[in-house]
C-alpha positions in Angstrom: 33.6 -48.6 1.1 31.2 -51.5 0.9 28.9 -51.7 3.8 27.1 -54.7 5.2 24.5 -52.8 7.1 23.0 -49.5 6.0 22.1 -46.4 8.0 18.5 -46.9 6.8 18.3 -50.4 8.4 19.9 -49.1 11.6 17.4 -46.2 11.8 14.7 -48.8 11.1 15.1 -50.0 14.7 13.3 -46.8 15.7 11.1 -46.1 12.8 8.3 -43.6 12.6 5.7 -46.1 13.7 7.6 -46.7 16.9 8.0 -43.0 17.5 4.3 -42.4 16.9 3.2 -45.3 19.2 5.4 -44.2 22.0 4.2 -40.6 21.6 0.7 -41.8 22.1 1.7 -44.0 25.0 3.5 -41.2 26.9 1.3 -38.3 25.9 4.3 -36.3 24.8 2.3 -34.3 22.3 -0.6 -33.4 24.5 -1.7 -29.8 23.9 1.4 -29.3 21.6 0.8 -27.7 18.2 4.5 -27.5 17.2 7.7 -29.4 18.1 6.2 -32.8 18.5 8.1 -35.5 20.3 9.1 -37.1 17.0 10.4 -33.8 15.5 12.4 -33.1 18.7 13.8 -36.6 18.6 15.0 -36.2 15.0 16.2 -32.7 15.6 18.3 -33.7 18.6 19.7 -36.7 16.7 20.9 -34.6 13.8 22.2 -31.9 16.2 24.2 -34.5 18.2 25.6 -35.9 14.9 26.6 -32.4 13.7 30.2 -31.4 14.1 29.4 -27.9 15.2 29.6 -27.1 18.9 26.3 -28.1 20.4 24.0 -25.2 21.2 20.4 -24.1 20.9 21.4 -21.8 18.0 22.8 -24.8 16.1 19.5 -26.6 16.8 17.6 -23.7 15.4 19.8 -23.6 12.3 19.4 -27.3 11.7 15.6 -27.0 12.1 15.5 -24.3 9.5 17.5 -26.3 7.0 15.8 -28.0 4.0 17.7 -31.1 4.8 16.1 -31.5 8.2 12.6 -30.5 6.9 12.8 -33.4 4.4 14.0 -35.8 7.1 11.3 -34.9 9.6 8.4 -34.2 7.2 8.1 -30.5 7.9 6.8 -27.9 5.5 9.3 -25.5 3.9 7.7 -22.5 5.7 8.0 -24.0 9.2 10.2 -21.9 11.5 11.2 -21.8 15.1 13.3 -19.7 17.5 15.9 -21.1 19.8 14.1 -19.8 22.9 11.1 -21.9 21.9 13.4 -24.9 21.7 14.8 -24.2 25.1 11.3 -24.0 26.6 10.2 -27.2 24.9 13.3 -29.1 26.2 12.6 -28.0 29.7 9.0 -29.2 29.6 8.9 -32.2 27.2 8.3 -35.6 28.8 11.6 -37.2 29.2 9.8 -40.6 29.6 9.3 -40.5 25.8 13.0 -40.6 25.2 13.6 -43.1 28.0 11.1 -45.5 26.3 12.8 -45.1 22.9 16.2 -45.9 24.5 14.7 -48.9 26.5 13.0 -50.3 23.4 16.1 -49.9 21.3 18.4 -51.7 23.6 15.8 -54.4 24.4 15.4 -55.2 20.7 19.2 -55.5 20.3 19.6 -57.6 23.4 16.9 -60.0 22.2 18.6 -60.4 18.9 22.0 -61.6 20.4 21.2 -63.2 23.7 19.7 -66.4 22.2 23.2 -67.9 22.5 23.1 -68.9 26.1 26.7 -70.4 25.9 28.1 -66.9 25.2 29.4 -65.0 28.2 28.7 -61.3 28.3 30.7 -58.7 30.2 28.6 -56.0 31.8 30.8 -52.9 32.6 29.4 -50.3 35.0 30.9 -46.9 35.9 30.0 -43.3 36.3 31.1 -40.1 34.7 30.5 -36.6 36.1 30.2 -33.3 34.3 30.9 -30.0 36.0 29.0 -26.8 35.2 28.9 -23.3 36.5 26.7 -22.9 39.5 25.1 -20.0 37.7 23.8 -22.3 35.0 22.9 -25.4 37.0 20.3 -24.9 39.7 20.8 -28.2 41.4 23.9 -30.4 41.5 26.6 -31.9 43.7 29.5 -29.8 45.0 33.0 -31.2 45.5 36.5 -29.8 46.0 37.7 -26.5 47.5 35.7 -23.3 47.8 36.7 -20.0 46.4 37.8 -16.9 48.4 34.2 -16.1 49.0 33.7 -19.5 50.6 31.5 -20.7 47.8 31.6 -23.5 45.3 31.5 -22.0 41.9 30.7 -25.2 40.0 28.2 -28.0 40.5 28.3 -31.6 39.2 25.9 -34.0 37.8 26.6 -37.7 37.6 25.6 -40.3 35.0 26.0 -44.0 35.9 26.0 -46.2 32.8 25.9 -50.0 32.3 27.2 -51.5 29.1 26.0 -54.7 27.4 28.1 -56.0 24.5 29.8 -52.5 24.7 26.5 -50.7 24.1 24.8 -48.5 26.7 22.0 -50.7 28.2 21.2 -48.6 31.2 21.8 -45.0 32.4 20.9 -43.2 35.6 21.0 -39.5 36.4 22.1 -38.1 39.8 22.3 -34.6 41.1 21.9 -34.9 44.8 24.9 -34.5 47.2 24.3 -38.0 48.7 25.1 -39.5 45.4 28.6 -38.0 45.1 30.2 -41.2 46.3 30.0 -44.3 44.1 28.9 -46.7 46.8 25.2 -46.0 46.3 25.1 -45.1 42.6 27.0 -48.1 41.2 25.2 -50.4 43.6 21.8 -49.1 42.5 22.6 -49.3 38.8 23.8 -52.9 39.1 20.9 -54.1 41.3 18.3 -52.4 39.1 19.6 -54.1 36.0 18.5 -57.6 35.1 21.8 -59.5 35.2 21.5 -62.9 33.6 23.3 -66.1 34.5 25.7 -65.8 31.5 26.7 -62.2 32.4 29.6 -61.0 34.5 29.5 -57.5 36.1 32.7 -55.6 36.1 33.3 -52.4 38.1 36.1 -50.4 39.6 37.0 -49.6 43.2 34.1 -47.2 43.6 32.1 -49.7 45.6 33.8 -49.8 49.0 30.9 -51.1 51.2 31.6 -54.8 51.8 28.0 -55.7 52.3 27.3 -54.7 48.7 29.2 -57.8 47.5 27.0 -59.9 49.8 23.9 -58.4 48.1 25.3 -59.3 44.7 25.8 -62.9 46.0 22.2 -63.0 47.2 20.9 -62.0 43.7 23.3 -64.5 42.0 25.2 -61.6 40.3 28.6 -62.7 39.1 31.1 -59.9 39.5 34.8 -59.0 39.1 36.2 -55.9 40.7 39.3 -54.4 42.4 39.6 -53.4 46.0 42.3 -51.4 47.7 45.0 -53.5 49.4 43.9 -54.4 52.9 44.8 -56.5 55.9 41.2 -56.9 57.0 40.8 -60.3 55.5 41.0 -63.9 56.8 42.4 -66.5 54.4 40.4 -69.8 54.6 41.8 -71.5 51.5 44.7 -71.3 49.1 43.9 -72.2 45.5 46.4 -73.9 43.4 48.1 -71.5 41.0 48.2 -72.3 37.3 51.5 -73.2 35.5 51.4 -69.9 33.6 51.5 -67.1 36.1 51.9 -64.1 33.8 50.1 -61.9 31.4 51.6 -59.0 29.4 51.0 -56.7 32.3 50.7 -58.8 35.5 52.3 -61.6 37.5 49.9 -63.6 39.6 51.1 -63.8 43.3 48.2 -65.7 45.0 44.7 -67.0 44.6 42.7 -67.3 47.8 39.3 -67.8 49.3 38.8 -65.2 52.0 36.5 -63.6 54.4 36.3 -59.8 54.2 35.8 -57.7 57.3 34.0 -54.4 57.5 33.0 -51.9 60.1 34.0 -52.8 63.7 35.7 -56.0 62.5 32.4 -57.6 61.4 32.9 -60.5 59.0 30.9 -61.1 55.8 29.0 -64.3 56.0 29.9 -65.5 52.4 33.5 -66.0 51.5 34.9 -64.4 48.3 37.8 -65.1 46.0 40.8 -62.8 46.1 43.5 -62.8 43.5 46.7 -60.8 44.1 48.8 -59.8 41.2 51.9 -57.6 40.7 51.8 -54.9 38.0 54.9 -55.1 35.8 54.5 -51.4 35.0 54.3 -49.9 38.5 55.4 -52.8 40.7 52.2 -52.3 42.7 50.3 -55.2 44.2 46.7 -55.3 42.8 43.8 -57.0 44.6 41.1 -58.6 42.3 37.9 -59.6 44.1 35.2 -62.0 42.6 32.6 -64.5 43.5 33.4 -66.7 40.4 35.0 -70.0 41.1 35.2 -71.8 37.8 37.7 -69.5 36.0 41.4 -69.3 36.4 43.1 -66.4 38.2 44.5 -65.2 34.8 41.0 -65.2 33.3 39.7 -63.1 36.2 42.4 -60.5 35.7 41.7 -60.5 31.9 38.0 -60.0 32.6 38.7 -57.0 34.8 40.8 -55.5 32.0 37.7 -55.2 29.9 36.4 -52.6 32.4 38.4 -50.1 30.5 35.9 -50.4 27.6 33.5 -48.1 29.5 36.2 -45.5 29.8 36.6 -45.6 26.1 32.8 -45.2 25.8 32.8 -42.1 28.0 35.6 -40.6 25.9 33.6 -41.4 22.7 30.4 -39.6 23.8 32.2 -36.6 25.2 34.5 -36.1 22.1 32.2 -37.1 19.3 28.6 -36.7 20.7 28.9 -33.4 22.6 28.2 -34.9 26.0 30.2 -32.2 27.7 27.7 -29.6 26.5 23.9 -29.3 27.1 21.2 -27.5 25.1 19.2 -27.1 28.3 20.3 -26.7 31.9 17.0 -27.8 33.4 16.9 -31.2 35.0 14.3 -32.4 32.5 16.3 -31.1 29.5 19.5 -32.7 30.8 17.7 -36.1 31.1 16.4 -35.7 27.6 19.9 -35.1 26.3 21.2 -38.0 28.4 18.8 -40.5 26.7 19.3 -39.0 23.3 23.1 -39.3 23.6 22.8 -42.9 24.5 20.4 -43.5 21.6 22.8 -41.8 19.2 25.7 -43.8 20.6 23.9 -47.1 20.1 23.1 -46.3 16.5 26.6 -45.2 15.7 28.2 -48.1 17.6 26.0 -50.7 15.9 26.8 -49.1 12.5 30.5 -49.2 13.4 30.5 -52.7 14.6 28.4 -54.3 11.9 30.3 -52.6 9.1 33.7 -53.3 10.7 34.8 -49.7 10.8 37.8 -49.1 13.0 37.7 -45.5 14.2 34.8 -43.7 15.9 35.4 -40.5 13.9 35.3 -42.4 10.6 32.2 -44.3 11.6 30.4 -41.0 12.5 31.5 -39.4 9.2 30.2 -42.4 7.2 26.9 -42.5 9.1 26.2 -38.8 8.6 27.2 -39.0 4.9 24.9 -42.0 4.3 22.0 -40.3 6.2 22.3 -37.3 4.0 22.3 -39.5 0.9 19.1 -41.1 2.2 17.5 -37.7 2.5 18.6 -36.8 -1.1 17.1 -40.1 -2.3 13.7 -39.1 -0.7 13.9 -35.7 -2.6 14.7 -37.5 -5.9 11.7 -39.9 -5.4 9.4 -37.0 -4.4 10.4 -35.3 -7.7 9.5 -38.4 -9.7 13.0 -39.6 -10.2 14.7 -42.9 -9.6 17.8 -42.7 -7.2 18.9 -46.2 -8.1 20.0 -45.0 -11.5 22.8 -42.9 -9.9 25.9 -44.8 -8.7 26.5 -41.8 -6.3 23.3 -42.6 -4.4 24.0 -46.2 -3.9 26.1 -47.6 -1.0 27.2 -50.9 -2.5 
């Protein structure tokens, strides 16, 4: 398969110079003789890309492999035990990995956001992972208790924002007050820098009406759904377009409304409410937005793109081991969170720029090409010329 963009160029977005500079900036290697931040970064990346079930034992096996030693610049005699990896993950500065993630997405955003006429959809949502309470010291509890009146599992939540279908922000929550989406989604959206040519899309997790008012005050354009309600006051009926149907919906009405919240208090700013009938379920759906210059059909089509973040969560859980952690400490989980987002960005960029259809195929091609790059380094080290072999060329 002919590729437009190589793995080498994708990995060049986070080259050794960047890793070294950020290591110095964060002090990640202070008083560390082994397992530097750069080595841990490369080890986690290769472990996440590996098809084996994620574990510290697999990390140890990859570290000891000649392939990894060539990739990371280690000596052949270097060795490590899985318990040392566990300790390092629990103590290593997660800020190092956060800065790598932030720099990576910043560079990508800068490269594509020059086109101010292009409209970007920013999807936000959360995913939770449940783990045994014996493994996880701190987490949220939900659901029924067992016969001993105890919760056997705890949850941790990750709230993610996408930009051009790449993870651009991620937040970690493990306190009970963050179980509901009202605070976590709101915080994630308000903390992000939402530009004027961006539209935020989120599901019905945000129920607090005043949050929509906050978005208005920060000039954040949004599209969401709310549960059917009678706590509204219609102040204007918009003219419906000639075409009232999509493949899945029939538009019923398009209105400017005032929403009410606790104790029948009315929001100061009016919002736009579009009602549509689902052809599949015959259910009436309520779409809420503060955008005025798009048609009702366009609003519903924008909301449909919210499902891209569900596809993203499925991708990282199925293909990047995001259901399993190498460390159950809060620090270790945060490190894995950032590393998973970094690996996702690299793979998704590779998939997108090479027009590869499936996630599994993209990952296979990425890993195969990375291994070829490592073989090329070995050939060069031995005084050979890898360009002479058609098997070591991607074109």
